VOGU-3710 file (C-alpha; in Angstrom, 3 decimals, decimal comma):
1> mtsrqpqlys> 3,517/-29,215/-21,813  0,101/-27,831/-20,676  -2,273/-28,477/-17,709  -5,708/-27,451/-16,719  -5,303/-28,321/-13,102  -6,357/-25,005/-11,163  -4,039/-25,582/-8,278  -1,016/-25,077/-10,740  -1,970/-21,457/-11,106  -1,243/-18,354/-9,237
11> glasaslvsf> -4,913/-17,956/-8,527  -5,169/-14,604/-10,639  -7,628/-16,203/-13,187  -9,863/-19,176/-13,633  -8,193/-22,350/-14,674  -7,060/-22,042/-18,285  -4,431/-23,456/-20,800  -0,983/-22,280/-19,384  2,280/-23,762/-20,576  4,642/-25,360/-17,968
21> elhqaidaal> 7,275/-22,549/-18,742  4,749/-19,644/-18,182  3,619/-21,243/-14,884  7,023/-21,499/-13,798  7,780/-17,683/-14,644  4,460/-16,695/-12,920  5,346/-18,774/-9,938  8,988/-17,211/-9,745  7,592/-13,770/-9,917  5,186/-14,306/-7,098
31> hatrvegntl> 7,529/-16,069/-4,976  10,174/-13,072/-5,479  7,462/-10,469/-4,720  5,318/-12,118/-2,123  7,476/-14,652/-0,156  10,906/-12,998/-0,385  9,754/-9,448/-0,707  12,136/-8,829/-3,416  9,824/-6,448/-5,357  12,044/-5,276/-7,965
41> eglrlarram> 13,265/-8,765/-9,010  9,442/-9,909/-8,894  8,730/-7,000/-11,282  11,481/-8,142/-13,611  10,192/-11,688/-13,509  6,468/-10,525/-14,037  7,610/-8,638/-17,137  9,361/-11,916/-18,492  6,044/-13,884/-17,820  4,085/-11,170/-19,785
51> alakvedsag> 6,596/-11,606/-22,727  6,054/-15,461/-22,558  2,380/-15,245/-22,472  2,497/-12,901/-25,653  4,475/-15,362/-27,438  2,257/-18,259/-26,339  -0,634/-16,163/-27,552  -3,279/-17,739/-25,421  -6,133/-15,200/-24,083  -6,147/-16,960/-20,681
61> sivealnlla> -2,241/-16,683/-20,432  -2,362/-13,041/-21,159  -5,037/-12,446/-18,633  -3,047/-14,250/-15,830  0,164/-12,419/-16,837  -1,553/-9,017/-16,958  -2,916/-9,501/-13,477  0,374/-10,729/-12,180  2,272/-7,762/-13,788  -0,181/-5,257/-12,216
71> icqaangayi> 0,284/-6,803/-8,684  4,030/-6,794/-8,997  3,980/-3,064/-10,111  1,821/-2,126/-7,079  4,042/-4,006/-4,574  7,115/-2,001/-5,973  5,341/1,115/-5,578  4,694/1,775/-9,307  0,893/2,584/-8,567  0,111/4,479/-11,817
81> eaiagsidaf> 1,393/1,679/-13,932  -0,456/-0,747/-11,741  -3,681/1,104/-12,239  -3,311/1,160/-16,005  -2,242/-2,592/-15,830  -5,195/-3,602/-13,780  -7,547/-1,785/-16,105  -6,011/-3,824/-19,107  -6,279/-7,111/-17,133  -9,981/-6,264/-16,524
91> haakklqdrl> -10,947/-5,720/-19,921  -9,106/-8,759/-21,214  -10,742/-11,021/-18,511  -14,143/-9,456/-19,422  -13,667/-10,632/-22,941  -13,087/-14,173/-21,717  -15,916/-13,820/-19,027  -13,479/-14,831/-16,517  -15,071/-13,381/-13,137  -12,265/-14,455/-11,014
101> amahamatls> -9,561/-12,560/-13,058  -11,930/-9,605/-13,271  -12,280/-9,551/-9,531  -8,335/-9,721/-8,875  -7,894/-6,882/-11,520  -10,463/-4,758/-9,630  -8,895/-5,707/-6,193  -5,418/-4,377/-7,544  -7,104/-1,381/-9,063  -8,674/-0,233/-5,959
111> gassailetp> -5,679/-0,884/-3,670  -3,265/0,876/-5,968  -5,586/3,847/-6,519  -6,053/4,454/-2,671  -2,291/4,031/-2,247  -1,553/6,998/-4,403  -4,618/8,925/-4,801  -7,571/9,980/-2,523  -10,118/7,388/-3,611  -10,813/5,296/-0,530
121> dvslgmldec> -14,741/5,725/-0,612  -14,846/4,427/-4,182  -12,168/1,668/-3,458  -14,034/0,446/-0,506  -17,288/-0,077/-2,541  -15,252/-2,113/-4,996  -13,531/-4,107/-2,454  -16,839/-4,943/-0,690  -18,240/-6,349/-4,007  -14,906/-8,314/-4,495
131> lkfalqlnnv> -15,275/-9,821/-0,975  -18,780/-11,043/-1,672  -17,533/-12,733/-4,742  -14,585/-14,394/-2,970  -16,990/-15,658/-0,323  -19,472/-17,019/-2,848  -16,499/-18,826/-4,572  -15,027/-19,847/-1,404  -11,715/-18,619/-2,812  -9,378/-18,158/0,129
141> slqlrvrnlr> -6,631/-16,610/-1,681  -8,907/-13,846/-3,122  -10,508/-13,290/0,271  -7,073/-12,850/1,797  -6,009/-10,282/-0,797  -9,309/-8,381/-0,423  -9,222/-8,166/3,462  -5,565/-7,115/3,487  -6,513/-4,256/1,008  -9,724/-3,490/2,903
151> glvfdivhrh> -7,605/-3,214/6,051  -5,295/-0,702/4,507  -8,168/1,405/3,093  -10,045/1,415/6,429  -7,031/2,793/7,942  -6,901/5,624/5,276  -10,261/6,744/6,313  -9,461/6,259/10,134  -12,023/3,396/10,624  -9,525/1,869/12,907
161> kdsenefira> -11,727/-0,796/14,420  -12,732/-2,043/10,943  -9,221/-1,981/9,771  -8,078/-4,021/12,929  -10,839/-6,611/12,278  -9,865/-7,054/8,621  -6,266/-7,966/9,682  -7,332/-10,193/12,381  -9,562/-12,147/9,797  -6,513/-12,071/7,234
171> mqlvpfagkn> -4,088/-13,559/9,590  -6,605/-16,249/10,277  -6,741/-17,098/6,599  -2,936/-17,154/5,922  -2,395/-20,849/6,571  -5,122/-21,617/4,016  -4,281/-19,222/1,262  -1,091/-20,440/-0,422  1,624/-18,068/-0,826  -0,220/-15,167/-2,517
181> ipramvaanh> 0,025/-13,104/0,622  2,430/-14,414/3,236  2,056/-13,947/6,964  4,760/-11,445/7,288  3,154/-9,153/4,857  -0,161/-9,277/6,731  1,569/-8,833/10,172  3,611/-5,767/8,793  0,447/-4,264/7,553  -1,475/-4,936/10,826
191> ahvvinhaca> 1,283/-3,168/12,720  1,276/-0,422/10,221  -2,312/0,524/10,662  -2,129/0,450/14,479  0,981/2,545/14,522  -0,861/4,987/12,175  -3,754/4,982/14,828  -1,299/5,649/17,502  0,118/8,626/15,411  -3,353/9,944/14,894
201> atidrqrvqr> -4,396/9,683/18,585  -1,220/11,486/19,508  -2,037/14,353/17,281  -5,540/14,601/18,875  -3,885/14,485/22,328  -1,418/17,209/21,556  -4,229/19,338/20,140  -6,237/19,001/23,329  -3,192/19,764/25,389  -2,571/23,081/23,533
211> hgtqedaats> -5,911/24,112/24,510  -5,255/23,683/28,187  -7,610/20,743/28,548  -6,712/18,275/31,201  -6,811/14,639/29,979  -8,833/12,349/32,164  -7,248/9,205/33,690  -9,449/6,711/31,339  -8,289/8,720/28,267  -4,706/8,561/29,342
221> ltyanllkya> -4,881/4,880/30,070  -6,374/4,174/26,561  -3,648/6,032/24,974  -0,955/4,133/26,886  -2,591/0,956/25,986  -2,750/1,864/22,340  1,110/2,566/22,491  1,814/-0,721/24,159  -0,436/-2,710/21,715  1,466/-1,010/18,781
231> rslsdaalem> 4,755/-1,932/20,093  3,826/-5,544/20,538  2,378/-5,910/17,079  5,631/-4,138/15,717  7,921/-6,440/17,551  6,105/-9,471/16,329  5,820/-8,283/12,876  9,605/-7,438/12,583  10,471/-10,883/13,997  8,263/-12,704/11,631
241> trvdrnrmse> 9,674/-10,564/8,591  13,204/-11,566/9,709  12,478/-15,113/10,296  10,568/-15,465/6,873  13,476/-13,289/5,140  10,743/-11,034/3,641  12,655/-7,978/2,827  9,747/-5,642/1,630  7,821/-6,381/4,793  10,724/-5,828/6,910
251> siarfdrgky> 11,144/-2,440/5,153  7,527/-1,598/5,994  8,032/-2,660/9,523  11,124/-0,613/9,915  9,586/2,485/8,575  6,671/2,289/10,879  8,809/1,644/13,704  10,675/4,891/13,014  7,388/6,658/13,201  6,415/4,800/16,486
261> fvllgdtata> 9,793/5,844/18,228  9,326/9,309/17,177  6,107/9,406/19,235  8,265/8,166/22,156  10,639/10,942/21,643  13,444/8,450/21,004  14,869/10,100/17,708  18,100/8,183/17,743  16,410/4,826/17,568  13,857/6,255/14,936
271> sdefkramlf> 16,783/7,455/12,864  18,207/4,100/12,939  14,839/2,268/11,900  14,486/4,883/9,006  18,051/4,096/7,637  17,276/0,451/7,669  14,013/1,039/6,015  15,806/3,253/3,350  18,315/0,597/2,414  15,627/-1,685/0,677
281> akiakqgarv> 13,471/1,338/-0,600  16,534/2,698/-2,576  17,607/-1,006/-3,716  14,020/-1,529/-4,891  13,906/1,887/-6,626  10,670/2,790/-4,554  10,786/6,493/-5,195  7,497/7,283/-3,200  8,736/5,312/-0,153  12,182/7,047/-0,368
291> aqihvevaki> 10,381/10,452/-0,403  8,332/9,404/2,644  11,411/8,388/4,662  13,211/11,691/3,908  10,167/13,502/5,056  10,138/11,572/8,411  13,949/12,246/8,794  13,225/15,870/8,177  10,860/15,926/11,061  13,479/14,461/13,161
301> clldsdpqga> 15,846/17,134/12,103  13,374/19,801/13,265  12,837/18,017/16,596  16,741/18,176/17,061  16,771/21,925/16,138  18,522/21,445/12,753  16,334/23,328/10,110  19,119/23,371/7,516  19,260/19,423/7,889  15,365/19,391/7,460
311> laeyesalva> 15,583/21,444/4,252  18,228/19,044/2,846  15,938/16,019/3,554  12,873/17,888/2,000  14,954/18,514/-1,135  16,035/14,810/-1,465  12,387/13,885/-0,878  11,165/16,194/-3,683  13,770/14,496/-6,103  12,700/11,090/-5,104
321> adshrplrli> 8,852/11,891/-5,494  9,150/13,712/-8,812  8,994/10,444/-10,889  5,860/9,215/-9,012  3,489/11,977/-9,699  0,622/12,482/-9,081  1,380/12,307/-5,202  -0,098/14,287/-2,446  3,164/14,256/-0,632  4,774/16,684/-3,094
331> srifdeksrv> 2,421/19,530/-2,051  3,103/18,534/1,554  6,695/18,874/1,045  6,468/22,203/-0,464  4,355/23,308/2,482  6,556/21,927/5,204  9,611/23,677/3,321  7,885/26,919/3,437  7,369/26,738/7,207  11,021/26,011/7,784
341> qrmlgnfkra> 11,972/29,070/5,614  9,374/31,271/7,484  10,868/29,861/10,790  14,392/30,996/9,330  13,099/34,474/8,312  13,266/33,832/4,577  9,738/35,083/3,977  10,021/35,635/0,115  11,324/31,870/-0,313  8,473/30,788/2,008
351> eilenlagke> 5,880/32,680/-0,192  7,275/30,891/-3,302  7,167/27,610/-1,679  3,535/28,126/-0,567  2,455/28,992/-4,205  4,243/25,876/-5,302  2,422/23,814/-2,544  -0,896/25,238/-3,747  -0,188/24,404/-7,375  0,809/20,880/-6,688
361> asiflreseq> -2,205/20,362/-4,483  -4,457/21,495/-7,394  -2,715/19,067/-9,744  -3,092/16,309/-7,364  -6,707/17,030/-6,695  -7,555/17,023/-10,266  -5,786/13,779/-10,935  -7,583/12,264/-7,891  -10,971/13,422/-9,238  -10,385/12,036/-12,726
371> trrmltefwk> -9,393/8,635/-11,274  -12,399/8,718/-8,893  -14,729/9,142/-11,896  -13,065/6,335/-13,691  -13,221/4,104/-10,687  -16,940/5,043/-10,165  -17,740/3,730/-13,670  -15,882/0,574/-13,238  -17,646/0,224/-9,713  -21,083/0,539/-11,340
381> qlpreigves> -20,353/-2,394/-13,857  -18,692/-4,668/-11,200  -21,861/-6,257/-9,708  -23,497/-7,021/-12,969  -20,244/-8,066/-14,890  -18,807/-10,225/-12,106  -22,107/-11,449/-11,076  -22,055/-10,826/-7,403  -25,371/-11,046/-5,562  -26,233/-8,071/-3,371
391> tsap> -25,542/-9,768/-0,077  -23,568/-7,982/2,732  -20,004/-8,743/3,276  -19,263/-9,786/6,905
//
C-alpha cells in the first residue's frame, strides 16, 4: 500500500512513494522522540525505519529515513553520528533534487555541529539560508525547526535578544507545525537560553564586584528582573513538559533549573533538580548530558566545601564523556580537577592535569576546525543547490 499524499509524511522530504509500513515506522519514531521525549526508543525505531527503507529500495524512502535517523541521533545526544548521517541524507537528497530534504539535512547538520563543536558562526549562516527556503515554501514545520535551532545557536554566541525573539516566534508556530517539534520542547529550550543568559549575567556581575565597583540601581534591577523572568519561563516549561509527558524536555528543564537554583545559592534544591535530570540522561544513555550534570554537581560540592566529592564527580564526568569525543567539556573537566588538586596542595597532580587539559583542548580545536571547513564547503553550495533567493530572513 502506497500513497503520494504529502500530509502523510514526516515532512523531512518532498512527497514521494512511501509504503504504509514505512510511514508507520517513521511516524512512531518521531512520536517517541518528539512527543514523548523518549529519545532512546525513538532512535531504535528510526533504525528500524532505515532498515525498512533499504528493503523497500526506494530512493525517496531512503532519503526520508536518513533524515529521520539523523534527527533522532541528534535528539539523543549522538551528535557525531548525526553529523555523518545528515551529510549522507544531504547527498542522497541532492541526487533526487529534493530541496526540502536537503534543507532538513542541513538544519540537522548545523544544529548537531553547534551542539558539540564550536561552529556557531558557520551554522548560523546555513540556518539563515534554510529559513529563507522555509519561508519561500511556506513550510511551517521546517520554519519551526530552524527557528528553534537558531534560538539555541544565538544563545551560544550570546546574542540573547535574537535568541529570545526566535523562541517567541517558534512558540507562535507550534499550533500550525504538526508534531515535529512540540510545545514542551520549545518551552524547555526557551527557558534554557534565558537561564544561560542569567548565568552569564551573574558571572559578569561577580567580576565587577571583585574589582570593587559598585553596581548602580538600574543594573541591579535589570539583573533581578532577568532572574524573575528566567524563573517564570522555567516554571511554565516544567509544567508543560509534565502535562505533555515529554521526558526529554522535562530533563532539559530540570537540568537548567539546577543551574538556576545554584545562582540563588539554594544548593539543596539544585542538587534535587540535577538528580531528576540525571535519571532520564542515564536511561537514555546520553553520555554528554550525564557528564554535564556531574560537572554541575561537582561545583555544588565545592560550594559546600567538599573537594573530595567534587573530584569524584569530575571523574564520573570523564568516564561519561569519554565516548562522546570530541567534546570541549573534557578539557574543562581536567582544568577544573587541576584547580581542586592545587587547592588541596597536590601540585604535581595539578600539573599533570593541566597538561592533559591542554592536550584535550588541542584535540578539540583541531576537530572543530576540520568540521568548520567541512561546514563552510556545504554552506557555499547551499544557496545554489537548494535554490534559495538572496533575500533577508526576518
